[in-house]
N, C-alpha and C positions, 0 to 999 in steps of 0.2 A: 762700823755698823752698816748693815745694808739698809737700803731704802725700801720701805714697805709701801705698798700701794695704798693710796688714800681711800680707795673703794674696797670696802670689805665684802667678803662673800659669805653666804650662809653656809654653816658647816653641813656637810652631807651626812647621810646615815652611816657611812663607814667611819671607822676610827681614823683620826687625823692627828698627826704629830707635827708641831710647829718646829721649824728649823731656825736657827739664828740667822738674822738678816732678812726674815720674811718668807723664806722658802718653806715648803711643806711637803710631806710624804703622805700619800693616800692610796687606798686600794681601788678607787674608782678612776677610770680613765677620764681625763679631762676632755672638755670640748675642744674641737679643733681650733687652730689659730684664727681661722677665718671667722668663726662664730664669736670668739673673744673680741676680735677687732670690731665686729658688727655691734657688740654690746656696749662698747665705750662711746663716749660722746664724740661728735665729729671733730672738735678741736683737738681733743686728746689723741684721736686716731691719727690726725695729721702730724702731731708732735712725735708720736711713736714711730710712724713710718720714717720720719726724718731722722730720728735718733738711731733707728736700726740701720739706715743707710750710712749714717755718719760714723757710728760707733762700732757697728758689727761688720757691715758689708764693705765699708770704705777702708782706705789705707791711712791710718793715723800716724802720729809721730812715733808710736811704739812698734810700728810694723803692721804688715797686712794681717787683717783678721783680729787685731787686738783692739779692745775698746779704749777710747780716749776719755779719761776722767778729769774733770776740772775740779780744782780745790775750791771749796766754798761751803756754805751752810748746807747741812743735810736736811732733806725732807721738805724744803720750801719750794714754792713755785716761782720765786722771783728769779731763779737762775735760768740759764739758757735751756731750752727744751732738749737740745741734742746732748748737752753735758749731763743733764739729769738722767736721760734714758741710758746713756753709756755707763754712768756710774752705777745705776741700779742693776744693770745686767752683770757688771763685774762683781758686785757684791753678792748677787744671787749665786753666781758660779762658785765664788770662794766659800760661801756658806754650804753649798751642796758638797763641796770637797771635804769640808770639815765634818759634815754629818756622816759621811761614809766611814770616816775614821772612828767616830765616837759611838754611833748607833749600832744596834744589832743588825745582823744581815737581814735584808729585806726579802720578802717573799717574791716568787716569780711573777705574781700579778701586780706587784707594787710599781708605781710609776712616780718618778720625781716630777713634781708639778711646780711650775712658777709662771705667773702671768706675764713676767717680763721677758720670758724666753719665747723666741719665735719657733713655731713647730715646723717640722719638715714638711715637704710637699706630700700631698695625698698619694701621688704616684709611687712614692718610695715606701709607703707604709703597707704592712701586711698584718692581718690578724692571725696568721699562722694556721697550722693544722689544728682542728678543733681538739681541745684537751691537751695540746702540746704547744711548747714554745718553738719558734723557728720560723723559717721563711719557705715560701713556695718556689724559690728559685730553681731547685733541683727538678721539681715537677715541670716548670716551664721549659727547662733545658731538655727533658726527656720528650715532651710533646713536640717541641720544635725540631728536635733531631729526627723523630719519627716522620713528621710531616715532610721534612726536607728529603729524607731517604725515599719515601714513597713517591714523592714528586720526581726524584731523579730516576727511579725505576720505571715509572710510567713514561717519562721522556725517552729513556733508552729503548723501551719496548716499541713505542710508536715510531721511533726513528728506524729501528731494524725492520719493522713491518713495512714501512714506507720504502726502504731500500729493496726488500724482497718483492714487493708489488711492482716497483719500477723495473726491476730486472725481468720479472715475468711478462709484463706488458711489452718490454723491448724484444724479448725472445719471440713472443707470438706475432708481433708486428713484422719482425724480420722474416719469420717463416711464411707469413701470409704474402709478403712481397716476393719471396722466392717462388711460391706456388703460382702467384699471379704472372710471374715472368716466364715460367716454363709452360710449354704447350699442354703437357699432361695435367699440370695443376690447373690451368685455365679451363680445361675441358671438364674437370671433375669438381669445380668449385661448388656447383649446386648440390652435390651429394657428399662431399668430403666432410669428415668430422672436424670439429674445431682443433683437435690435436691428433696428428697422424700417428698411427700405431704401426709397429713392425709387422711385416707380412706373416712371419712365423713367430708365435709366442715362445718366449724363452723357457716357460715352465707351464705344465698342465698337471692337474691331479690324476687324470686317467688318460693314458696314451695307448692307442690301439694300432699295432703295426699290421697293415693289410687292410684292403678295402672290399673284401668279399662278404659272403653271407654270414660267416662266423663273426666277423668284426661288427657288422651291423646289428646282429642279434645281441651281441654283448653290449653295444652302446644302448640299445633299447632297454635291456635289462637293468643296466646301471641307472639310467634315468628313471625307470619305474620304481626302483628302491630308493634313489636319492634324486628327487625332482630338481634340485639345484646343482646337480653335478655338471662339471665342465669336461667334456670328452673330446679328444682330438684323434681323428683317424688319419693316419699317414698311408696313402695308397700309391703304389707304383702305377696303377691303372689310371689313365686320364679321365675316366668316367666316374660318376658317382656310384655308390653301391647298387648293384642290380642282381637279379636272380639269373642263374646260368641255365637251368633246365630248358626254358623256352628257346634257347639258342639252337638246340638240336631237335626241337619238337615243333611247337605250335607256330613259331615264326615262319617256318618253311611252308606251312599250309595256308598262309595269309594270301588273300586276293588283292591286297593293297600294293600298288606298284611302288609306293614310297615307304614301304615297311622298313627299309634300312635307315630311313631318316626319323620316322616316328617311333620305331621300336615298340609299336603297339600291335596287339594280336587278338584274335578271337579265340576264346577257349573252346573246348569241345562242346560246352553247353551254350555257345553263342555269345557269351558276355565278353566284352572287350576290356583290356587292361594294359598297362605298361609293364615293361620288364624292370623298371626302377622301383625300389622299395618305397621311396618317398620323392616328392618333387624337390627342386632346388630350394624352394622357399622354406622347406623344413629345416635346413641346415643354417648354421650361424657362420658368417665369415670368420676365417681363422684368426685374422688380426683383431677381431672384436671379442673373441672368446673369453679372454681374461676380464673383460669389462662389462659384459652383459649382466643384467641384474639377476636373472633366474637361471643362469648357465645355459647349456645347450650342447649340440653336437656339431663339430666342425670337421671338414674333410680337406686335407691337403692332397690334391690330385697330382699325379705325375712326379711324386717325390719318393725316393727310396732310402731306407735306413741301411747304412753300410757298416756301421760300427755300434756296438752296444757295451756300455760300461755298467756292469751290474752293481758293483760296489758304490759307484757314484750316482746311480740312478740317472744315467745320462745316455742319450743316443745321438748319433751324428748322421746327418743326411749326406747324400751324394754331393751336394753343393757346399758342404762345409758347415751348414747350420747345425747348432747344437740345441737340444731340447731336454730339459730335466723333467722328471715325472715322479709321482708318488706310487702309482700302480701301473703296471704295463701288461698288455696282452699281446702275444705273438700269434697272429692269425695269417701267416704269409701264404698259406695254401700250397699249391704245387705248380710245377711247370710241365707241359706235355713232353713226353719222351719222344725221341727220334730213333730211327733205325740206324744201326752202324753202317749199313750199306749206303744209305742216303747221306750220312755225314761224310763218308769218304768221297762222295761224288763232287763234281765241280760246282762252280758258282751258278752256272746256268740251271742246274737242277734245283739248287736251293731257291732260286727265284720263282720256280714253279711248284713250290711246296707250301702247304698250309698245315701248321701245327694247331689244330682247332682247340681253342680254350676261351678266348675273350670275345667281347662284342665286336671288336675290330675284325676278328677272324670271321665272324658271321657276315659282316658287311662285305668283306673282301671276297669270300667264297660265293656269296649270293650274286655279286657282280660278275665273277668269273663264270658261274654257271650259265649266265646269259650270253657269254662271249665264245666259249670253247665248245667243242663237239664231244669230248670224252673226259670223264673224271674218274679216277681210281681211288677208292677208299681202302686203305690198308688197316686191318684190325677187325676182329669179329666180336668184340665185347659190346657193352652197352652203348657207348658213344658211336662206335663204328657202325653198328646195326641200325641205330636211329638215323644217322646221317644218310646211310645207304637207302633206307626207306623214304626219307624225305626227298632226296635227290631223284629217286626212282619215280616219284609222282610227277616230277617235272619232265622226266624223260618221255613220258607219253605225249605231252603237249608240245614239246620243243624239239623233239628228236635228239635229246641228249643221251649219250651212252654212259651208263653208270656201272662200274665194275667194283666188286668187293672181293678181296682176297685175304686169307688168314691161314695160319698153320693148323688150326683145330679142325675137327671133323665136321663141325656145323656152327652156326651162329650161336654165340654165347655158350660155346662148348665147355668153358671153364666153370660155368655157373649151373647150367641146367643139365639134368640127366640126358643121356644120349638120345633117347626116343623123343624127348621134348625139344632138344636142340635140332634134331633133324626136321621135325615138324616146323620149327621156326624158320629154318633155312628155306623150306619150300614156300612159306608165307612171304619171305623177303623176295624170293624170285617172282612170285605173283605180283609184286609191286613194281616189276620192271627192272630188276637188278640182276646183272650177270654175276652170280656168286661162284667163287672159285675156292673151295676148301682145300686143306692140306697144301697150301702154297707158302713157301718160304722164300723170301726175297734174297737173291744172291748179289745183284748189282743193279745200279740204275745209271743210265747214260742218256745223252742227247743224240738222237738220230734224225738228222734233217731238222724239221720244225717240231718234232714230237719227242716224247720221252720213251725210252726203251727200258722195260723192267724185265730182268732175267731172273727166273726162278731156279731153285736148286735141282728140280727134276727136269730141267731143260726147257720148260715152257717159256714163252715170251709174251709180253703184254705191251702193246703200244697205247699211249694215252697222251692227253694234253696237260693234265694237271694231277697232282697227287695230294691226297689228304691223309695224313698220318694220325691215327687214333689208337695208339698202342700203349696207353697207360699214362700215369702221372708220377713225376718225381717230386717228393716234398722239398720245399725250399727251406733249407737248414743252414744257409750261409752264415747266419748270425751266431750259430752255435760256437764257432771258434773264438770270436771276440768276447762273447758272453760267458764262455766256459760252461755251456749247457751240454748235457749228455744226449747223444743220438743213438737210437736203437739200431743195432747192427743187422737184425733180421728183417724188421718191417720198415725201417727208416722212420724219420720224424723225431721230434723231441720227446724224450721219455718224461712222463709226468706222473704224479701220484693220483690217488683216487679223487682228489679235488681239482685235478687238471693243473696243478701247480708244479712248475719246474724248479724254481728257486724262490727265495723270499721276495715278495712283491712282483713276481713274474708268473703269468699263467699262459697256457697254450691251448688253442681250440681249433677245430676244423681238420682239414686234411693233413696238417703238419703235426698233429698230436698223436703220439703213440701212448695209449692209455691201457690200464689193466682192467679187464672185464672179470668180475668176480665169478661169473659162470663159464666164460669161454676163454679166459686167459688174456694175455697181452695181444692187443689188436691195433690196427690203424685203418680207419674207414674213410672212403672218398665219396661221400654222398651228401646230397642236399640236406636231408633230415638230420644227419649227424652234425653238419655244420650249424644248423639252427639250434639244436638241443645243446650241443657242447658250448657254443657261443653264449647261449642264454645262461647256462650254469656257471661258466667262467665269470660272466658279468655279475652274477649274484655273489659269487665267492669273492670277487674283488671289492664288494661292498660289505663283506663280513658274514656272509651266510654260512660258509664252511660246510657245504653240502657235498657228498660223494657222488660220483658219476656212476649211476647204476642203470641208466636208461638204455634199453635196447633200441637203437635207431633202425629205421626202416629205409628202404630205397625202392624205387619203382622205375619202370621203363615202359614206353609205349611204342608199338610198331604201327603207328597210325591211330586213327580214332576207333578202330574195331578190336584191336588186340593189345592187351597190356597186362602187366603183372606187378605185384608188390612182394617184397621179400624182407626177411628179418633174420638176424643171427648169422651163423656160418652156413653159407650156401656155396658149397664146393662140390663139384661134380665127382670128385674122387671119393666122397663119402657115400655110404649106403643110403639109398633113398626109397621111400614108399610113396606112391602117388594114388590119389583117389579122385576120379573125374566123374563129371555128370554132363548132361546136355545143357548147353548155354541157351539163354533166352535173350530177348532184345535189350533187356536192361543190364546184361552182363558185358558191358563194354566200358572203355575209358570215358567215352562221351557221356554215358549214363551216370558214371561215378561223379563226374564234375558237375552234372546237373543236380545231384543229390547234395554234394558238399558245398556247392556254390563257388568253387575255386578250381583253377586249372593246376595249381600246385598242391597236390593232394596232401603233402606233409603239413601244409598250413592248417588243415583241419584236424591234424593229429594232435593228441595231447599225450602227456606222460602217464595218463591213467591206464589201468589194465583191468581186465575182467576180475571181478571179486572172487569168483571161483570157477573151476572148470569141472562141471559134473560129468561123470562118466558112469554109465551103467553097463553091467555085463550083457553081452549079446552073443547069440549063436552065429552071427554073420561070419563068413570065412574071411581070412586075412586078404586084404586087397592085393590083387596081382599086378604085375607090371603090364601096362597097356601095350597092346599089340601095335606093330608098325603100321602106319597109315590110318590109325584111329583118329577120329576128329576130337581133339581135346578142347571142348567148348569152354568148360570151367572146371577147376579142381584145386586140390591142395597137394603139395609135395612136401613130405617130411624128410629132413636130413638127420641121420642118426650117427651117434658116436657112443660106443659102448651101450647100445640099446636105449640111449636117452636122446630125445629130440633136442638138437642144437641149432636147427635152422628150419625155416618154413618159407615156401613160395606159394603165394596165393595167385593162381592163374585165372585172370578175368573175374576175380572176387575182390571186392573193394570195401573199404571202411570196416574191416574186421581185425585190424592190427592189435587192439587191446587183448583180444582172445589169444592171438599168436604170442604176444609178449608174455602173457601169463603162463602159457604152456612152457616156454623156454625158461622162465624164471623158476618154476617149480622143479624142473630137472628130474622128473619122475619117469619110470619105465611104464609104458602103456602096452598092455597085452593085445589090444585091438585098436589099431589106428583108424580103422574105418568108423568106429564109434566117435573117436576124437574128431574126425573130419565132419561129422554131423553138426558139431558146434558151430561150424561156419555156414550152415544152412545151404550146402551145395545142392541138396536135393529139392529145394523149393523152386517152384516155377515162377 
């Protein structure tokens, strides 16, 4: 029989079943062992602790963990405390084992209770998941694994960041030490960026090949449509983009002795300006172009593109540097032609020759004009006639001899009708120039300290220096490597109506051979065409997809008193009709610049045209060809092809280009061109 505790407990509200030996089964969880021990008297608590240590926790004669039971009377207190406790615990355990065999299965909430048994530690007990039996061990394992993994990840990340930061600091420190040790680095420490960038960027969104007017107009147009665009101009010219017309016009009439250094001039209206489109502060350093926040325009001066990979969107410079691009504009312009007779001459002749085109040519020729006694200009076109008049002005004050020779009958004989060309020739002679028409150069040689020019008709000309102004050859060297088509008749890259040569490649300026819907395929070598075509190409590079329909104009000034503007096909071989009137004081280039506010008259031009050209029938007779020797103060010259006006020259008439552009665009026959001339107000005083 088991030993039953002498202290009886009150039955709980739950059903309770007594077990043999004093054990019991109940549905209510018993109080913890610590509470039971606290409820017993102190003496009994001491005996129980001793019994537990001796019978349960100690090692008795039956082996470790087995209770040691002493034989004796049961249930009395006269026996040893330790034996009593050990026997009671053994009996309780045996009773519980027997109950499991006899009783029905217990519910999940039933707990075998006995006050003789010592309860496990609180740390090993768990109430389980609410509503379920079990342990939270799996939950603890999941939480512990997650925390451990997160800690490991954070540690690894911090360690990698530390290594990267250490490497970065080491690199910057080493680079700073190298810059400090080098003379160039020490000199530029105050302005150098924390991280040095390569001089030439490896990639740019917009690449413009050429540094002339067309390229600058395209850059300005791209930035206008895309304010954050990054544009790189690669220019063979060592100077920043500048305008070329003043090189043969206003700069020569400047009174500034340092004009070759300042490159500033007074316009005909007295206002002063520079030949450069923008000051250096306008441009971004090329090395910083990929990193500036709002983009910008950078110029690589003195660099030449020698190879172009169209499929790979890559160009190669003369120094081997490669630049990739997204969109590319070819605005390489042209190079001045030379005469075969001069090309065959020796090196001494070449050293005394100027092929006038760039700002360096102006500086060189201006210096030479102060040192020599005679200069010969070969060429009777726009450039040759302008230079001859400019140098002729100096001939009066410095005793310089200026000679102009050309194969035509008169100045600008390929453009103006014969009567107007002859009048122009006389005007140039009045400027102090010795004009020699119908002169074809046969050979050039050195005779003593001077140059000897032999003409085909036997005449000889001695001079100190030669200026060749015989036309322009478009620069199309990139066509071979890029696989672009070159026009066999006019030269230049053949482009479509949108000035596009290939996918992502456009061409503008002197190098573009475009199709004019009114006049056919053409190639134009004038400032206004460079401005307009460059602007349109820039717009199309940013997705505008506009066709080139603009009729560009050009102009030439023979000093401040005589000038003309022209548009369309102006070819002296075409039939012409001229209508002239007496000029007034305001019919001069000087007056035109005062009205427009600029010396570059195409800058005041727009692509606008007159809304309509009203013509009314009139009984006025058809205008006749002016007589030789007549004073052509101002007038209009119409160039006809199949009785349709295809070209117009406005002689000393300015700021009327929209009307002329409209007439050519309409392409209509006009029975009375005298009435059409009235649209230009030539009869107004």
